[in-house]
Steps between C-alpha positions, in 0.01 A plus 500: 500500500635839408370850507511639150773762486523761229775456248803725537401720208156570654623601843812592689479217753770238463574186695827499691755235396492197729859553620428855617425533874144581597429856615523517877684168525784661694261644759451161660196311615256293297279801424781662297491216247122524464482875428599707196632856482147641552446289811251274321523123479686354204283348228639150563383525862150605392486199266620269778238634742233469231577129465493459879164676524355286220603185690363635830172619348454166319544304823288721726239632252654841551493813292747769398531754222767633267478875435686704245552871439647672200563857394405520135723763343503663161720329238868580557437632851687345793419481868764696692684336791348741752148426380573126500628513859204715610249263340667195658498656846143623453366157406696320771368729775143422399540123514509284810846414634465133401388564141779452244569790261751482214590699191448314173674758282541878472131580500322199653465378858334181629392390846367187666213593728483207735157385622324757279210398280425683173274773638742596778803488271321710235411761759861519616648503149269766360525719810881491464462577128284805572738622771799458267323697230421793729808507724771418244392705200656415167421517129396134508207320658521228762325167442421215738416134448402218735488121472382269778589137567208274410302768321757575229708182508675254727855524366752780493500559126121527484494749786779712354341504155159590650659788692672627182170471307326707766775763477431522125123515557551787744715676238224470238231617745689823580 
């Protein structure tokens, strides 16, 4: 299972070579390996936790949701590092401490909302979207998308694809 990343010519985000040390690795502690330069979880950790939540929810008839946010910019426009850091901090402050937030690429974020059914996750995701739009003004528009275990699929790929579809639907509705 992989989150779909934009190709290098579409966006400025690039994977770091495997031999390069992870950001924060010299700071010590297990948390340093799990966090990127914005303080968000690495994408591999989000994918790992997604698989763990699928297994847990399958065993215990549980529920969780995957939420995504994206700033849709004009062609050729880039999200500045200050705006990226502000958006990451803004989203993280509005989630619960045990929810898992990661950056997918330069303009997309995803989060696992643990024990949140579709209605609750949609309320959270779209409230964050509205707050981002009003408190971090930009030329682009923020979109949100939600997929819930059981309702939108029971495997990681189905949930991720459903979340991306909902991001696109939100873009068309705006």
